[in-house]
matplotlib code that plots the C-alpha trace (Angstrom):
import matplotlib.pyplot as plt

x = [-40.2, -38.3, -40.3, -39.1, -40.7, -41.6, -42.7, -45.2, -46.3, -44.8, -44.5, -43.4, -40.5, -39.7, -35.8, -33.6, -32.6, -28.9, -27.5, -26.2, -22.7, -22.1, -18.8, -19.7, -20.4, -16.4, -15.3, -17.1, -15.9, -12.2, -12.6, -13.5, -10.9, -8.2, -9.7, -9.6, -5.9, -5.0, -6.6, -4.9, -1.2, -2.2, -2.8, -0.1, 2.7, 1.1, 1.2, 4.1, 6.5, 5.3, 5.3, 8.9, 10.0, 8.2, 10.0, 13.5, 12.7, 11.8, 14.9, 17.2, 15.7, 15.3, 17.4, 20.4, 20.4, 20.8, 23.5, 25.5, 25.1, 26.2, 29.5, 29.9, 29.6, 31.9, 34.7, 34.2, 33.0, 30.7, 32.5, 34.2, 32.8, 35.8, 34.9, 31.2, 28.3, 30.7, 32.4, 29.2, 30.0, 33.6, 35.8, 38.0, 41.7, 43.0, 39.6, 39.7, 36.9, 35.0, 32.3, 30.5, 29.1, 26.4, 24.3, 24.1, 25.5, 22.0, 20.4, 22.6, 20.5, 17.4, 14.1, 15.2, 18.1, 20.8, 23.3, 22.3, 24.7, 26.4, 28.6, 30.2, 30.2, 26.8, 25.7, 22.0, 22.1, 23.0, 27.0, 28.5, 26.0, 26.0, 24.1, 22.4, 20.0, 18.7, 18.9, 15.1, 13.3, 15.4, 18.5, 20.5, 21.7, 20.9, 17.6, 14.3, 13.1, 16.2, 15.0, 17.4, 17.7, 17.4]
y = [-10.8, -13.8, -16.6, -18.2, -21.5, -22.0, -25.7, -26.6, -22.9, -20.7, -16.8, -13.7, -11.7, -8.5, -8.2, -5.8, -2.7, -2.3, -0.3, 3.3, 3.9, 7.6, 9.4, 10.6, 6.9, 6.4, 9.4, 8.6, 5.0, 6.4, 8.4, 5.6, 3.5, 6.1, 7.1, 3.4, 3.1, 6.1, 4.6, 1.1, 2.5, 5.0, 1.9, 0.0, 2.1, 3.2, -0.6, -1.5, 0.4, -1.3, -4.4, -4.2, -2.9, -6.0, -8.2, -6.6, -6.8, -10.6, -11.3, -9.7, -11.4, -14.7, -15.8, -13.5, -13.9, -17.9, -17.2, -15.1, -17.7, -20.4, -18.2, -17.6, -21.2, -22.2, -19.3, -18.1, -14.9, -12.8, -11.2, -8.0, -4.7, -4.7, -8.2, -7.3, -9.6, -10.7, -12.9, -15.2, -15.5, -15.6, -16.7, -13.8, -14.3, -16.0, -17.3, -21.1, -23.2, -21.1, -23.4, -21.2, -20.0, -19.2, -17.2, -16.4, -12.9, -12.3, -12.9, -9.7, -7.5, -5.7, -5.5, -2.1, -4.0, -2.2, -4.1, -4.8, -2.9, -4.4, -3.6, -5.7, -4.9, -3.1, 0.1, -0.4, -4.2, -5.7, -6.0, -8.5, -8.6, -6.9, -4.7, -5.2, -3.0, -2.1, 1.8, 1.5, 3.1, 6.5, 4.1, 6.4, 5.2, 6.6, 8.2, 7.5, 4.8, 2.4, -1.1, -2.6, -5.9, -3.7]
z = [-24.8, -23.5, -22.4, -19.3, -17.9, -14.5, -13.6, -15.8, -17.2, -19.3, -18.0, -20.3, -18.8, -20.4, -21.5, -19.4, -21.3, -21.7, -18.9, -19.8, -18.4, -18.1, -17.8, -14.4, -13.1, -14.2, -12.3, -9.3, -9.4, -10.0, -7.0, -4.7, -5.9, -5.2, -2.0, -1.1, -2.1, -0.2, 3.0, 2.2, 1.8, 4.9, 7.2, 5.8, 6.4, 9.8, 10.8, 8.8, 11.3, 14.3, 12.7, 11.5, 15.2, 16.7, 14.2, 15.2, 18.9, 18.5, 16.6, 19.0, 22.0, 20.6, 17.5, 17.7, 21.6, 21.2, 18.5, 21.1, 23.7, 21.8, 20.8, 24.5, 25.5, 22.7, 23.2, 26.9, 26.1, 23.9, 20.9, 21.9, 20.3, 17.9, 16.6, 16.6, 15.1, 12.4, 14.7, 14.5, 11.0, 10.6, 13.0, 14.5, 14.9, 18.4, 19.1, 20.1, 20.0, 17.7, 16.2, 13.8, 11.7, 14.3, 11.8, 8.4, 7.4, 5.9, 9.5, 10.6, 8.7, 10.4, 8.6, 7.3, 5.4, 7.9, 10.1, 13.5, 15.9, 19.0, 21.7, 24.5, 27.3, 26.9, 28.0, 28.5, 29.4, 33.0, 33.9, 31.8, 29.0, 25.4, 23.6, 20.2, 18.6, 15.1, 14.3, 13.2, 10.6, 10.4, 10.0, 12.5, 15.7, 19.2, 18.2, 19.7, 17.0, 17.9, 18.8, 21.4, 23.4, 26.6]

ax = plt.figure().add_subplot(projection="3d")
ax.plot(x, y, z, "-o")
ax.set_aspect("equal")
plt.show()
């Protein structure tokens, strides 16, 4: 017996018996943990692609657009398809007034670690504009999961 004191009088409290942990309890805990990890992985991967697509779309419409606009303002035109986005990092031949680099080489990789694609003039965008896109999670161009500035 353990004596516990409350206010001014002593009360006897029975000591708790040590808990017995059975093998079945361990199996149940492991199954619950495995199911939880599976559920977390499932929801993270399902939401992960949507988050990465949103990140790519945002980059194309803001940061990359600003870099290409700066390039155009300095040189008089967007880079052509042959020059590509590399023109934002390294000065192309015969391009006067280039004041880059406009972005870092790492910034030209999409969330799936693939190079952003580019063409000028664009087929999807308005006349006189460029197309820039990520190939998306399947890493193949011209498929349904491409993320573009159009």
